[in-house]
Backbone as XML, in Angstrom:
<?xml version="1.0"?>
<chain id="A" units="angstrom">
  <residue number="1" name="MET">
    <atom name="N" x="16.246" y="-67.420" z="13.872"/>
    <atom name="CA" x="16.188" y="-68.324" z="13.464"/>
    <atom name="C" x="15.403" y="-68.265" z="12.290"/>
  </residue>
  <residue number="2" name="GLU">
    <atom name="N" x="15.752" y="-68.974" z="11.021"/>
    <atom name="CA" x="15.188" y="-68.914" z="9.731"/>
    <atom name="C" x="14.146" y="-69.828" z="9.828"/>
  </residue>
  <residue number="3" name="ILE">
    <atom name="N" x="12.870" y="-69.728" z="9.815"/>
    <atom name="CA" x="11.765" y="-70.896" z="9.775"/>
    <atom name="C" x="11.530" y="-71.321" z="8.302"/>
  </residue>
  <residue number="4" name="THR">
    <atom name="N" x="11.042" y="-70.422" z="7.259"/>
    <atom name="CA" x="10.745" y="-70.636" z="6.174"/>
    <atom name="C" x="11.896" y="-71.725" z="5.444"/>
  </residue>
  <residue number="5" name="GLY">
    <atom name="N" x="11.199" y="-72.716" z="4.778"/>
    <atom name="CA" x="11.963" y="-73.778" z="4.371"/>
    <atom name="C" x="12.851" y="-74.597" z="4.809"/>
  </residue>
  <residue number="6" name="ASN">
    <atom name="N" x="12.900" y="-74.654" z="6.018"/>
    <atom name="CA" x="13.725" y="-75.658" z="6.972"/>
    <atom name="C" x="12.596" y="-76.742" z="7.509"/>
  </residue>
  <residue number="7" name="THR">
    <atom name="N" x="13.306" y="-77.632" z="7.980"/>
    <atom name="CA" x="12.330" y="-78.886" z="8.344"/>
    <atom name="C" x="12.582" y="-78.962" z="9.769"/>
  </residue>
  <residue number="8" name="PHE">
    <atom name="N" x="11.520" y="-79.323" z="10.291"/>
    <atom name="CA" x="11.465" y="-79.490" z="12.012"/>
    <atom name="C" x="10.673" y="-80.610" z="12.464"/>
  </residue>
  <residue number="9" name="ILE">
    <atom name="N" x="11.209" y="-81.307" z="13.299"/>
    <atom name="CA" x="10.660" y="-82.561" z="13.883"/>
    <atom name="C" x="10.169" y="-82.163" z="15.206"/>
  </residue>
  <residue number="10" name="VAL">
    <atom name="N" x="8.791" y="-82.317" z="15.335"/>
    <atom name="CA" x="8.191" y="-81.942" z="16.692"/>
    <atom name="C" x="7.733" y="-83.210" z="17.566"/>
  </residue>
  <residue number="11" name="THR">
    <atom name="N" x="8.286" y="-83.357" z="18.644"/>
    <atom name="CA" x="7.893" y="-84.694" z="19.488"/>
    <atom name="C" x="6.644" y="-84.206" z="20.374"/>
  </residue>
  <residue number="12" name="GLY">
    <atom name="N" x="5.825" y="-85.144" z="20.546"/>
    <atom name="CA" x="4.588" y="-84.808" z="21.388"/>
    <atom name="C" x="3.796" y="-83.934" z="20.526"/>
  </residue>
  <residue number="13" name="GLY">
    <atom name="N" x="3.722" y="-84.070" z="19.117"/>
    <atom name="CA" x="3.083" y="-83.178" z="18.197"/>
    <atom name="C" x="1.712" y="-83.420" z="18.136"/>
  </residue>
  <residue number="14" name="ALA">
    <atom name="N" x="0.938" y="-84.471" z="19.006"/>
    <atom name="CA" x="-0.395" y="-84.576" z="18.865"/>
    <atom name="C" x="-1.438" y="-83.796" z="19.328"/>
  </residue>
  <residue number="15" name="GLN">
    <atom name="N" x="-0.782" y="-83.086" z="20.528"/>
    <atom name="CA" x="-1.655" y="-82.257" z="21.326"/>
    <atom name="C" x="-0.595" y="-81.228" z="22.087"/>
  </residue>
  <residue number="16" name="GLY">
    <atom name="N" x="-1.542" y="-80.288" z="22.818"/>
    <atom name="CA" x="-0.798" y="-79.302" z="23.796"/>
    <atom name="C" x="0.176" y="-78.629" z="22.888"/>
  </residue>
  <residue number="17" name="PRO">
    <atom name="N" x="1.297" y="-78.433" z="23.783"/>
    <atom name="CA" x="2.362" y="-77.388" z="23.563"/>
    <atom name="C" x="2.976" y="-77.916" z="21.910"/>
  </residue>
  <residue number="18" name="GLY">
    <atom name="N" x="3.301" y="-79.124" z="22.013"/>
    <atom name="CA" x="3.720" y="-79.880" z="20.649"/>
    <atom name="C" x="3.029" y="-79.819" z="19.414"/>
  </residue>
  <residue number="19" name="LYS">
    <atom name="N" x="1.704" y="-79.735" z="19.666"/>
    <atom name="CA" x="0.656" y="-79.461" z="18.505"/>
    <atom name="C" x="0.801" y="-77.855" z="18.060"/>
  </residue>
  <residue number="20" name="ALA">
    <atom name="N" x="0.929" y="-77.017" z="19.200"/>
    <atom name="CA" x="0.882" y="-75.496" z="18.976"/>
    <atom name="C" x="2.325" y="-75.295" z="18.036"/>
  </residue>
  <residue number="21" name="ILE">
    <atom name="N" x="3.295" y="-75.557" z="18.749"/>
    <atom name="CA" x="4.568" y="-75.274" z="18.043"/>
    <atom name="C" x="4.651" y="-75.724" z="16.594"/>
  </residue>
  <residue number="22" name="GLY">
    <atom name="N" x="4.153" y="-77.182" z="16.374"/>
    <atom name="CA" x="4.038" y="-77.647" z="15.117"/>
    <atom name="C" x="3.236" y="-76.754" z="13.852"/>
  </residue>
  <residue number="23" name="SER">
    <atom name="N" x="2.184" y="-76.062" z="14.555"/>
    <atom name="CA" x="1.272" y="-75.365" z="13.745"/>
    <atom name="C" x="1.845" y="-74.236" z="13.521"/>
  </residue>
  <residue number="24" name="GLN">
    <atom name="N" x="2.469" y="-73.509" z="14.566"/>
    <atom name="CA" x="3.108" y="-72.193" z="14.435"/>
    <atom name="C" x="4.289" y="-72.180" z="13.209"/>
  </residue>
  <residue number="25" name="LEU">
    <atom name="N" x="5.072" y="-73.260" z="13.341"/>
    <atom name="CA" x="6.196" y="-73.490" z="12.405"/>
    <atom name="C" x="5.625" y="-73.770" z="10.976"/>
  </residue>
  <residue number="26" name="ALA">
    <atom name="N" x="4.706" y="-74.375" z="10.785"/>
    <atom name="CA" x="4.169" y="-74.801" z="9.515"/>
    <atom name="C" x="3.682" y="-73.106" z="8.672"/>
  </residue>
  <residue number="27" name="ALA">
    <atom name="N" x="2.647" y="-72.568" z="9.808"/>
    <atom name="CA" x="2.265" y="-71.280" z="9.503"/>
    <atom name="C" x="3.313" y="-70.304" z="8.838"/>
  </residue>
  <residue number="28" name="LYS">
    <atom name="N" x="4.675" y="-70.267" z="9.680"/>
    <atom name="CA" x="5.390" y="-69.375" z="9.205"/>
    <atom name="C" x="6.523" y="-70.030" z="8.167"/>
  </residue>
  <residue number="29" name="GLY">
    <atom name="N" x="5.838" y="-70.986" z="7.440"/>
    <atom name="CA" x="6.639" y="-71.674" z="6.172"/>
    <atom name="C" x="7.770" y="-72.872" z="6.254"/>
  </residue>
  <residue number="30" name="GLY">
    <atom name="N" x="7.652" y="-73.274" z="7.718"/>
    <atom name="CA" x="8.509" y="-74.371" z="7.881"/>
    <atom name="C" x="7.805" y="-75.730" z="7.537"/>
  </residue>
  <residue number="31" name="ARG">
    <atom name="N" x="8.681" y="-76.677" z="7.225"/>
    <atom name="CA" x="8.283" y="-78.035" z="6.727"/>
    <atom name="C" x="8.221" y="-78.800" z="8.201"/>
  </residue>
  <residue number="32" name="VAL">
    <atom name="N" x="7.078" y="-79.376" z="8.664"/>
    <atom name="CA" x="7.016" y="-79.960" z="9.921"/>
    <atom name="C" x="6.546" y="-81.287" z="9.783"/>
  </residue>
  <residue number="33" name="ALA">
    <atom name="N" x="7.363" y="-82.079" z="10.571"/>
    <atom name="CA" x="6.783" y="-83.497" z="10.811"/>
    <atom name="C" x="6.556" y="-83.463" z="12.345"/>
  </residue>
  <residue number="34" name="LEU">
    <atom name="N" x="5.100" y="-84.074" z="12.469"/>
    <atom name="CA" x="4.732" y="-84.312" z="13.995"/>
    <atom name="C" x="4.796" y="-85.616" z="14.154"/>
  </residue>
  <residue number="35" name="VAL">
    <atom name="N" x="5.485" y="-85.913" z="15.659"/>
    <atom name="CA" x="5.798" y="-87.159" z="15.913"/>
    <atom name="C" x="5.177" y="-87.548" z="17.523"/>
  </residue>
  <residue number="36" name="ASP">
    <atom name="N" x="4.357" y="-88.419" z="17.482"/>
    <atom name="CA" x="3.813" y="-88.571" z="18.823"/>
    <atom name="C" x="3.558" y="-90.435" z="18.991"/>
  </residue>
  <residue number="37" name="MET">
    <atom name="N" x="3.480" y="-90.995" z="20.277"/>
    <atom name="CA" x="3.200" y="-92.238" z="20.523"/>
    <atom name="C" x="1.810" y="-92.484" z="20.250"/>
  </residue>
  <residue number="38" name="ASN">
    <atom name="N" x="0.831" y="-91.592" z="20.234"/>
    <atom name="CA" x="-0.839" y="-91.712" z="20.465"/>
    <atom name="C" x="-1.119" y="-91.652" z="18.669"/>
  </residue>
  <residue number="39" name="GLY">
    <atom name="N" x="-1.295" y="-92.542" z="18.154"/>
    <atom name="CA" x="-1.385" y="-92.453" z="16.468"/>
    <atom name="C" x="-2.781" y="-91.906" z="16.488"/>
  </residue>
  <residue number="40" name="GLU">
    <atom name="N" x="-3.749" y="-92.422" z="17.209"/>
    <atom name="CA" x="-5.348" y="-91.847" z="16.878"/>
    <atom name="C" x="-5.477" y="-90.404" z="17.306"/>
  </residue>
  <residue number="41" name="VAL">
    <atom name="N" x="-4.572" y="-89.785" z="18.174"/>
    <atom name="CA" x="-4.798" y="-88.289" z="18.494"/>
    <atom name="C" x="-3.957" y="-87.687" z="17.427"/>
  </residue>
  <residue number="42" name="LEU">
    <atom name="N" x="-2.709" y="-88.288" z="17.026"/>
    <atom name="CA" x="-1.888" y="-87.774" z="16.151"/>
    <atom name="C" x="-2.451" y="-87.415" z="14.737"/>
  </residue>
  <residue number="43" name="GLU">
    <atom name="N" x="-3.306" y="-88.372" z="14.243"/>
    <atom name="CA" x="-4.107" y="-88.357" z="12.835"/>
    <atom name="C" x="-4.907" y="-87.130" z="13.191"/>
  </residue>
  <residue number="44" name="LYS">
    <atom name="N" x="-5.756" y="-86.953" z="13.942"/>
    <atom name="CA" x="-6.704" y="-86.097" z="14.413"/>
    <atom name="C" x="-5.912" y="-84.763" z="14.031"/>
  </residue>
  <residue number="45" name="ALA">
    <atom name="N" x="-4.911" y="-84.449" z="14.801"/>
    <atom name="CA" x="-4.051" y="-83.266" z="14.931"/>
    <atom name="C" x="-3.597" y="-82.920" z="13.540"/>
  </residue>
  <residue number="46" name="VAL">
    <atom name="N" x="-3.181" y="-84.024" z="12.643"/>
    <atom name="CA" x="-2.602" y="-83.850" z="11.248"/>
    <atom name="C" x="-3.741" y="-83.480" z="10.533"/>
  </residue>
  <residue number="47" name="ILE">
    <atom name="N" x="-4.792" y="-83.782" z="10.469"/>
    <atom name="CA" x="-5.965" y="-83.650" z="9.952"/>
    <atom name="C" x="-6.383" y="-81.889" z="10.064"/>
  </residue>
  <residue number="48" name="GLU">
    <atom name="N" x="-6.404" y="-81.566" z="11.173"/>
    <atom name="CA" x="-6.766" y="-80.110" z="11.532"/>
    <atom name="C" x="-5.804" y="-79.277" z="11.171"/>
  </residue>
  <residue number="49" name="CYS">
    <atom name="N" x="-4.610" y="-79.466" z="11.111"/>
    <atom name="CA" x="-3.482" y="-78.654" z="10.689"/>
    <atom name="C" x="-3.703" y="-78.835" z="8.946"/>
  </residue>
  <residue number="50" name="ARG">
    <atom name="N" x="-3.811" y="-79.804" z="8.524"/>
    <atom name="CA" x="-4.163" y="-79.607" z="6.909"/>
    <atom name="C" x="-5.296" y="-78.984" z="6.473"/>
  </residue>
  <residue number="51" name="LEU">
    <atom name="N" x="-6.418" y="-78.826" z="7.158"/>
    <atom name="CA" x="-7.524" y="-78.272" z="7.075"/>
    <atom name="C" x="-7.296" y="-76.546" z="7.179"/>
  </residue>
  <residue number="52" name="SER">
    <atom name="N" x="-6.207" y="-76.224" z="8.085"/>
    <atom name="CA" x="-6.205" y="-74.912" z="8.144"/>
    <atom name="C" x="-4.976" y="-74.417" z="7.269"/>
  </residue>
  <residue number="53" name="GLY">
    <atom name="N" x="-4.505" y="-75.276" z="6.232"/>
    <atom name="CA" x="-3.488" y="-74.819" z="5.325"/>
    <atom name="C" x="-2.318" y="-75.078" z="5.563"/>
  </residue>
  <residue number="54" name="SER">
    <atom name="N" x="-1.754" y="-75.498" z="6.750"/>
    <atom name="CA" x="-0.621" y="-75.948" z="7.081"/>
    <atom name="C" x="-0.264" y="-77.393" z="6.542"/>
  </residue>
  <residue number="55" name="TRP">
    <atom name="N" x="1.295" y="-77.356" z="6.241"/>
    <atom name="CA" x="1.708" y="-78.568" z="5.515"/>
    <atom name="C" x="2.456" y="-79.388" z="6.754"/>
  </residue>
  <residue number="56" name="GLN">
    <atom name="N" x="1.865" y="-80.618" z="6.878"/>
    <atom name="CA" x="2.580" y="-81.595" z="8.123"/>
    <atom name="C" x="2.678" y="-82.812" z="7.523"/>
  </residue>
  <residue number="57" name="ALA">
    <atom name="N" x="3.694" y="-83.625" z="8.287"/>
    <atom name="CA" x="3.744" y="-85.046" z="7.888"/>
    <atom name="C" x="3.548" y="-85.602" z="9.327"/>
  </residue>
  <residue number="58" name="GLU">
    <atom name="N" x="3.474" y="-86.792" z="9.290"/>
    <atom name="CA" x="3.249" y="-87.459" z="10.759"/>
    <atom name="C" x="4.086" y="-88.759" z="10.959"/>
  </residue>
  <residue number="59" name="SER">
    <atom name="N" x="3.958" y="-89.091" z="12.066"/>
    <atom name="CA" x="4.641" y="-90.500" z="12.324"/>
    <atom name="C" x="4.320" y="-90.779" z="13.559"/>
  </residue>
  <residue number="60" name="GLU">
    <atom name="N" x="3.856" y="-92.079" z="13.898"/>
    <atom name="CA" x="3.529" y="-92.645" z="14.919"/>
    <atom name="C" x="4.583" y="-93.389" z="15.740"/>
  </residue>
  <residue number="61" name="GLY">
    <atom name="N" x="5.144" y="-93.028" z="16.944"/>
    <atom name="CA" x="6.432" y="-93.798" z="17.462"/>
    <atom name="C" x="6.806" y="-92.826" z="18.548"/>
  </residue>
  <residue number="62" name="GLN">
    <atom name="N" x="8.097" y="-93.326" z="18.959"/>
    <atom name="CA" x="9.029" y="-92.813" z="19.960"/>
    <atom name="C" x="10.199" y="-92.790" z="19.634"/>
  </residue>
  <residue number="63" name="LEU">
    <atom name="N" x="10.845" y="-91.589" z="19.816"/>
    <atom name="CA" x="12.301" y="-91.034" z="19.329"/>
    <atom name="C" x="13.175" y="-91.577" z="20.427"/>
  </residue>
  <residue number="64" name="SER">
    <atom name="N" x="13.947" y="-92.553" z="20.355"/>
    <atom name="CA" x="14.789" y="-92.723" z="21.488"/>
    <atom name="C" x="16.268" y="-93.161" z="20.736"/>
  </residue>
  <residue number="65" name="ARG">
    <atom name="N" x="17.335" y="-93.652" z="21.753"/>
    <atom name="CA" x="18.363" y="-94.240" z="21.375"/>
    <atom name="C" x="18.337" y="-95.301" z="20.742"/>
  </residue>
</chain>
């Protein structure tokens, strides 16, 4: 799969596996949107990713039908 230049939406992106996956995708050149229900933790995750040089977007909420 080509990562560079593609856009990825990562649910559960504030912590744990979601945060790790989002960071790896961004580090490999992907455009990443982190989505999580916990806005406070999500904000911290995005700050950490931006400080490491990764590009991230964020959205607090839940993806559902």
